[in-house]
VOFI-630944 format. One line per field, with one value per atom (N, C-alpha, C): atom name; residue number from 1; y, x, z; residue in three letters. Coordinates in steps of 0.1 Angstrom, whole numbers. Layout:
a [CA:...]
k [NUM:...]
c2 [Y:...]
c1 [X:...]
c3 [Z:...]
r [ALA:...]
***
This chain:
a [N:CA:C:N:CA:C:N:CA:C:N:CA:C:N:CA:C:N:CA:C:N:CA:C:N:CA:C:N:CA:C:N:CA:C:N:CA:C:N:CA:C:N:CA:C:N:CA:C:N:CA:C:N:CA:C:N:CA:C:N:CA:C:N:CA:C:N:CA:C:N:CA:C:N:CA:C:N:CA:C:N:CA:C:N:CA:C:N:CA:C:N:CA:C:N:CA:C:N:CA:C:N:CA:C:N:CA:C:N:CA:C:N:CA:C:N:CA:C:N:CA:C:N:CA:C:N:CA:C:N:CA:C:N:CA:C:N:CA:C:N:CA:C:N:CA:C:N:CA:C:N:CA:C:N:CA:C:N:CA:C:N:CA:C:N:CA:C:N:CA:C:N:CA:C:N:CA:C:N:CA:C:N:CA:C:N:CA:C:N:CA:C:N:CA:C:N:CA:C:N:CA:C:N:CA:C:N:CA:C:N:CA:C:N:CA:C:N:CA:C:N:CA:C:N:CA:C:N:CA:C:N:CA:C:N:CA:C:N:CA:C:N:CA:C:N:CA:C:N:CA:C:N:CA:C:N:CA:C:N:CA:C:N:CA:C:N:CA:C:N:CA:C:N:CA:C:N:CA:C:N:CA:C:N:CA:C:N:CA:C:N:CA:C:N:CA:C:N:CA:C:N:CA:C:N:CA:C:N:CA:C:N:CA:C:N:CA:C:N:CA:C:N:CA:C:N:CA:C:N:CA:C:N:CA:C:N:CA:C:N:CA:C:N:CA:C:N:CA:C:N:CA:C:N:CA:C:N:CA:C:N:CA:C:N:CA:C:N:CA:C:N:CA:C:N:CA:C:N:CA:C:N:CA:C:N:CA:C:N:CA:C:N:CA:C:N:CA:C:N:CA:C:N:CA:C:N:CA:C:N:CA:C:N:CA:C:N:CA:C:N:CA:C:N:CA:C:N:CA:C:N:CA:C:N:CA:C:N:CA:C:N:CA:C:N:CA:C:N:CA:C:N:CA:C:N:CA:C:N:CA:C:N:CA:C:N:CA:C:N:CA:C:N:CA:C:N:CA:C:N:CA:C:N:CA:C:N:CA:C:N:CA:C:N:CA:C:N:CA:C:N:CA:C:N:CA:C:N:CA:C:N:CA:C:N:CA:C:N:CA:C:N:CA:C:N:CA:C:N:CA:C:N:CA:C:N:CA:C:N:CA:C:N:CA:C:N:CA:C:N:CA:C:N:CA:C:N:CA:C:N:CA:C:N:CA:C:N:CA:C:N:CA:C:N:CA:C:N:CA:C:N:CA:C]
k [1:1:1:2:2:2:3:3:3:4:4:4:5:5:5:6:6:6:7:7:7:8:8:8:9:9:9:10:10:10:11:11:11:12:12:12:13:13:13:14:14:14:15:15:15:16:16:16:17:17:17:18:18:18:19:19:19:20:20:20:21:21:21:22:22:22:23:23:23:24:24:24:25:25:25:26:26:26:27:27:27:28:28:28:29:29:29:30:30:30:31:31:31:32:32:32:33:33:33:34:34:34:35:35:35:36:36:36:37:37:37:38:38:38:39:39:39:40:40:40:41:41:41:42:42:42:43:43:43:44:44:44:45:45:45:46:46:46:47:47:47:48:48:48:49:49:49:50:50:50:51:51:51:52:52:52:53:53:53:54:54:54:55:55:55:56:56:56:57:57:57:58:58:58:59:59:59:60:60:60:61:61:61:62:62:62:63:63:63:64:64:64:65:65:65:66:66:66:67:67:67:68:68:68:69:69:69:70:70:70:71:71:71:72:72:72:73:73:73:74:74:74:75:75:75:76:76:76:77:77:77:78:78:78:79:79:79:80:80:80:81:81:81:82:82:82:83:83:83:84:84:84:85:85:85:86:86:86:87:87:87:88:88:88:89:89:89:90:90:90:91:91:91:92:92:92:93:93:93:94:94:94:95:95:95:96:96:96:97:97:97:98:98:98:99:99:99:100:100:100:101:101:101:102:102:102:103:103:103:104:104:104:105:105:105:106:106:106:107:107:107:108:108:108:109:109:109:110:110:110:111:111:111:112:112:112:113:113:113:114:114:114:115:115:115:116:116:116:117:117:117:118:118:118:119:119:119:120:120:120:121:121:121:122:122:122:123:123:123:124:124:124:125:125:125:126:126:126:127:127:127:128:128:128:129:129:129:130:130:130:131:131:131:132:132:132:133:133:133:134:134:134:135:135:135:136:136:136:137:137:137:138:138:138:139:139:139:140:140:140:141:141:141:142:142:142:143:143:143:144:144:144:145:145:145:146:146:146:147:147:147:148:148:148:149:149:149:150:150:150:151:151:151:152:152:152:153:153:153:154:154:154:155:155:155:156:156:156:157:157:157:158:158:158:159:159:159:160:160:160:161:161:161:162:162:162:163:163:163:164:164:164:165:165:165:166:166:166:167:167:167]
c2 [-720:-720:-710:-705:-695:-701:-693:-697:-695:-706:-705:-698:-697:-690:-675:-670:-656:-650:-658:-653:-644:-634:-625:-631:-625:-631:-632:-622:-622:-634:-635:-646:-660:-662:-675:-677:-666:-667:-669:-662:-664:-678:-684:-698:-707:-705:-714:-712:-700:-698:-704:-703:-709:-724:-730:-744:-748:-741:-744:-742:-731:-728:-736:-742:-750:-765:-768:-782:-787:-800:-806:-803:-802:-798:-784:-775:-761:-761:-769:-770:-776:-787:-793:-783:-776:-766:-755:-750:-740:-746:-758:-765:-766:-770:-772:-759:-748:-735:-732:-734:-731:-740:-752:-761:-757:-754:-749:-736:-727:-715:-718:-727:-730:-737:-746:-752:-742:-732:-723:-712:-712:-703:-703:-715:-715:-710:-713:-709:-694:-687:-673:-666:-674:-670:-662:-667:-662:-646:-641:-627:-620:-607:-599:-601:-602:-605:-618:-629:-642:-641:-634:-633:-624:-614:-605:-612:-622:-630:-637:-644:-651:-642:-631:-621:-615:-610:-604:-613:-625:-635:-639:-641:-645:-633:-621:-609:-607:-609:-607:-618:-630:-641:-639:-635:-633:-622:-611:-600:-603:-611:-615:-625:-634:-645:-639:-629:-623:-619:-612:-608:-620:-630:-642:-649:-651:-658:-650:-637:-629:-630:-630:-631:-644:-655:-668:-669:-664:-664:-656:-645:-637:-645:-651:-659:-671:-678:-689:-685:-674:-669:-665:-659:-655:-667:-678:-690:-697:-697:-703:-696:-682:-674:-677:-678:-681:-695:-704:-718:-718:-711:-710:-702:-691:-684:-693:-701:-710:-720:-725:-734:-726:-714:-706:-703:-699:-696:-708:-720:-731:-738:-735:-742:-733:-739:-732:-726:-733:-728:-719:-716:-707:-693:-684:-670:-664:-658:-652:-640:-635:-623:-627:-640:-645:-644:-642:-642:-631:-620:-609:-606:-616:-615:-609:-612:-607:-591:-585:-570:-564:-572:-567:-562:-553:-548:-559:-557:-567:-567:-556:-556:-563:-562:-569:-584:-588:-602:-608:-600:-605:-607:-598:-599:-611:-613:-625:-638:-637:-649:-653:-642:-645:-651:-646:-652:-667:-670:-685:-693:-687:-694:-697:-687:-690:-700:-699:-709:-723:-724:-737:-742:-733:-738:-743:-736:-740:-753:-755:-768:-779:-777:-788:-793:-784:-787:-795:-795:-801:-816:-823:-837:-843:-835:-839:-833:-840:-834:-830:-835:-832:-819:-813:-801:-790:-782:-771:-757:-747:-733:-724:-715:-704:-692:-681:-668:-665:-667:-664:-672:-685:-694:-690:-686:-682:-669:-659:-647:-650:-659:-663:-669:-678:-684:-673:-663:-652:-644:-640:-632:-640:-653:-660:-660:-662:-661:-648:-637:-624:-620:-625:-622:-629:-641:-648:-641:-635:-628:-615:-609:-596:-597:-609:-611:-614:-616:-620:-607:-608:-596:-591:-601:-597:-588:-591:-583:-569:-567:-554:-546:-553:-546:-542:-550:-547:-535:-534:-522:-510:-511:-499:-495:-504:-501:-494:-498:-492:-478:-474:-460:-451:-456:-448:-441:-428:-421:-428:-428:-433:-448:-454:-469:-472]
c1 [254:268:276:287:295:304:307:315:329:337:351:360:356:365:364:354:352:359:365:373:384:386:397:411:421:435:438:435:439:432:419:411:417:421:427:440:448:461:460:450:448:443:435:430:442:450:462:472:475:484:480:467:461:463:460:462:476:485:499:506:503:509:504:492:486:490:499:502:513:515:526:539:539:551:556:547:551:558:552:559:572:574:587:597:593:601:606:596:599:609:607:616:630:630:643:651:644:650:657:649:655:667:666:678:690:688:699:705:696:701:709:704:712:725:726:738:748:743:753:758:753:757:772:778:793:800:795:802:802:792:791:795:800:804:793:781:770:769:772:773:760:760:748:740:747:740:733:740:734:721:721:709:698:703:694:686:692:686:673:675:663:653:657:648:640:646:639:630:635:627:614:616:604:594:600:591:583:589:581:571:574:565:553:556:546:537:542:535:525:529:520:510:514:505:494:496:485:474:477:466:460:468:462:453:457:449:436:437:425:415:420:411:404:412:406:396:399:389:377:378:366:357:364:356:349:357:351:340:342:332:319:320:309:301:309:302:295:301:294:282:282:271:259:263:253:246:254:249:240:244:236:223:224:212:202:207:199:191:199:192:182:185:175:163:165:154:145:151:144:137:140:134:123:111:99:99:105:106:117:126:137:133:140:137:145:138:145:153:151:159:173:176:190:198:192:199:210:207:217:223:224:229:244:252:265:266:255:254:251:248:245:258:256:267:272:284:289:279:274:265:252:247:235:237:249:252:253:259:260:246:237:223:217:219:213:219:232:238:232:230:224:210:203:189:190:200:201:207:214:218:206:197:185:176:175:167:173:186:192:189:190:187:172:163:149:147:155:153:159:169:174:164:155:145:133:132:120:121:110:110:114:111:113:126:137:149:149:139:138:130:125:117:126:122:131:123:131:125:132:125:131:129:135:132:117:112:97:89:92:84:86:99:101:94:93:86:71:66:52:49:58:56:57:66:68:55:50:38:26:25:14:16:28:30:27:32:30:15:7:-7:-13:-9:-14:-9:3:8:1:-3:-10:-23:-29:-41:-39:-26:-23:-21:-25:-24:-9:0:14:20:15:19:15:2:-4:3:6:14:28:35:48:48:38:37:34:25:22:34:42:54:65:66:76:73:60:56:57:60:61:75:76:88:98:111:120:123:116:118:125]
c3 [-96:-91:-98:-91:-97:-108:-118:-129:-125:-124:-119:-129:-141:-151:-150:-144:-142:-130:-122:-110:-115:-108:-111:-108:-113:-111:-97:-89:-75:-67:-71:-64:-68:-80:-84:-77:-77:-70:-55:-49:-34:-31:-40:-37:-39:-49:-52:-40:-36:-25:-12:-9:3:3:-8:-9:-8:-15:-15:-1:5:18:29:27:38:36:27:24:32:32:39:32:19:12:16:17:21:35:44:58:57:49:47:41:31:25:35:43:53:63:68:77:71:58:52:51:48:47:60:71:84:87:84:86:78:66:57:63:67:73:86:94:106:103:93:89:84:77:71:81:93:103:106:108:110:97:86:73:72:76:75:89:98:111:119:117:124:123:111:109:110:110:110:97:86:73:73:79:80:88:99:108:100:93:86:75:69:58:64:75:80:86:92:98:87:76:65:58:56:49:57:69:77:79:80:81:69:57:45:43:46:45:54:67:77:73:68:64:53:43:32:36:45:50:58:65:73:64:53:44:37:33:27:36:49:59:61:62:65:53:41:29:29:33:33:44:56:67:64:57:53:44:34:24:31:39:47:56:63:72:64:53:45:40:36:31:43:54:66:70:70:73:63:50:40:42:46:48:60:71:83:80:72:68:61:52:44:54:64:74:82:86:93:85:72:64:60:60:56:68:80:92:97:97:101:115:124:138:141:132:134:133:140:139:128:118:107:111:123:128:130:131:133:121:109:96:96:102:101:115:123:136:137:126:126:126:122:122:135:146:159:166:175:183:193:198:208:220:225:236:233:221:216:216:211:210:224:233:247:253:250:255:250:237:230:236:239:244:258:266:279:278:268:265:262:254:250:262:270:282:291:293:300:293:280:272:274:274:276:290:300:314:315:308:308:301:290:282:290:298:307:317:321:331:325:312:305:306:306:305:292:281:267:262:261:256:242:234:220:218:228:227:223:213:209:211:211:213:203:197:190:198:193:200:199:187:186:195:196:205:219:223:237:240:230:232:234:226:227:240:245:258:269:267:277:277:266:265:271:269:275:291:295:310:315:308:313:314:304:304:316:320:332:344:344:356:359:348:350:358:357:365:380:383:397:406:418:427:429:430:432:421:409:397:398:401:402:413:425:436:431:424:420:410:401:392:400:410:419:427:432:440:431:419:410:407:407:404:415:428:439:439:443:444:454:451:461:460:451:449:437]
r [MET:MET:MET:ALA:ALA:ALA:ASN:ASN:ASN:HIS:HIS:HIS:LYS:LYS:LYS:ASN:ASN:ASN:LYS:LYS:LYS:ASN:ASN:ASN:LEU:LEU:LEU:PHE:PHE:PHE:GLU:GLU:GLU:ARG:ARG:ARG:PHE:PHE:PHE:ALA:ALA:ALA:ASN:ASN:ASN:TRP:TRP:TRP:ALA:ALA:ALA:THR:THR:THR:THR:THR:THR:ALA:ALA:ALA:THR:THR:THR:GLY:GLY:GLY:SER:SER:SER:SER:SER:SER:ALA:ALA:ALA:ALA:ALA:ALA:PHE:PHE:PHE:ILE:ILE:ILE:ILE:ILE:ILE:ALA:ALA:ALA:ALA:ALA:ALA:ALA:ALA:ALA:ILE:ILE:ILE:ILE:ILE:ILE:ILE:ILE:ILE:ILE:ILE:ILE:TRP:TRP:TRP:LEU:LEU:LEU:VAL:VAL:VAL:THR:THR:THR:GLY:GLY:GLY:PRO:PRO:PRO:ILE:ILE:ILE:PHE:PHE:PHE:GLN:GLN:GLN:TYR:TYR:TYR:SER:SER:SER:ASN:ASN:ASN:THR:THR:THR:TRP:TRP:TRP:GLN:GLN:GLN:LEU:LEU:LEU:ILE:ILE:ILE:ILE:ILE:ILE:ASN:ASN:ASN:THR:THR:THR:GLY:GLY:GLY:THR:THR:THR:THR:THR:THR:ILE:ILE:ILE:VAL:VAL:VAL:THR:THR:THR:PHE:PHE:PHE:LEU:LEU:LEU:MET:MET:MET:VAL:VAL:VAL:PHE:PHE:PHE:LEU:LEU:LEU:ILE:ILE:ILE:GLN:GLN:GLN:LYS:LYS:LYS:THR:THR:THR:GLN:GLN:GLN:ASN:ASN:ASN:LYS:LYS:LYS:ASP:ASP:ASP:SER:SER:SER:LYS:LYS:LYS:ALA:ALA:ALA:ILE:ILE:ILE:HIS:HIS:HIS:LEU:LEU:LEU:LYS:LYS:LYS:LEU:LEU:LEU:ASN:ASN:ASN:GLU:GLU:GLU:LEU:LEU:LEU:LEU:LEU:LEU:ALA:ALA:ALA:SER:SER:SER:HIS:HIS:HIS:GLN:GLN:GLN:GLY:GLY:GLY:ALA:ALA:ALA:SER:SER:SER:ASN:ASN:ASN:ARG:ARG:ARG:MET:MET:MET:VAL:VAL:VAL:VAL:VAL:VAL:ILE:ILE:ILE:GLU:GLU:GLU:ASP:ASP:ASP:LEU:LEU:LEU:SER:SER:SER:GLU:GLU:GLU:LYS:LYS:LYS:GLU:GLU:GLU:LEU:LEU:LEU:ASP:ASP:ASP:GLN:GLN:GLN:LEU:LEU:LEU:HIS:HIS:HIS:LYS:LYS:LYS:PHE:PHE:PHE:TYR:TYR:TYR:VAL:VAL:VAL:LYS:LYS:LYS:LEU:LEU:LEU:SER:SER:SER:ASP:ASP:ASP:LEU:LEU:LEU:ALA:ALA:ALA:GLU:GLU:GLU:LYS:LYS:LYS:GLU:GLU:GLU:ASP:ASP:ASP:ASP:ASP:ASP:LEU:LEU:LEU:THR:THR:THR:CYS:CYS:CYS:THR:THR:THR:HIS:HIS:HIS:SER:SER:SER:ILE:ILE:ILE:ASP:ASP:ASP:ALA:ALA:ALA:ALA:ALA:ALA:GLU:GLU:GLU:GLU:GLU:GLU:ASN:ASN:ASN:HIS:HIS:HIS:ASN:ASN:ASN:THR:THR:THR:LYS:LYS:LYS:LEU:LEU:LEU:THR:THR:THR:GLY:GLY:GLY:PHE:PHE:PHE:LYS:LYS:LYS:SER:SER:SER:LYS:LYS:LYS:PRO:PRO:PRO:HIS:HIS:HIS:TYR:TYR:TYR:ALA:ALA:ALA:ARG:ARG:ARG:SER:SER:SER:ILE:ILE:ILE:LYS:LYS:LYS:ASP:ASP:ASP:ARG:ARG:ARG:SER:SER:SER:LYS:LYS:LYS:PRO:PRO:PRO:GLY:GLY:GLY:LYS:LYS:LYS]
***
């Protein structure tokens, strides 16, 4: 396990700020600031300065929160990926190629998604709902089917037709 004492100052601050800003108390404080600002409107005659105070304050908080939220999401995403990688690596039937799936392009992810939609459709047709398939098992099934198809006359005709010009 990681040594919590070795975390850098920013990491400790970011963890504290994430916890603090995501709390009920933080929401209540933010709501109270807005209410106080609204109540003081008549006192300051709804001046430009009065409006500028809330605009500036919310802009600064929003600007800083964007980075804090992104850092938190990056850390959470990395932790989730590692947990999923562990599950993939430990499951005998799982495809290890899925471990680095986040490195694929959007087009490759879409192609893989289509594959899993087809796989899901096939699984729905099976009698045994507990039957599972991995990419490797699906490829093995596909290769077995393909080998069987190659011996069929319609397969040989389709290959011959593809090689003809104009088709």
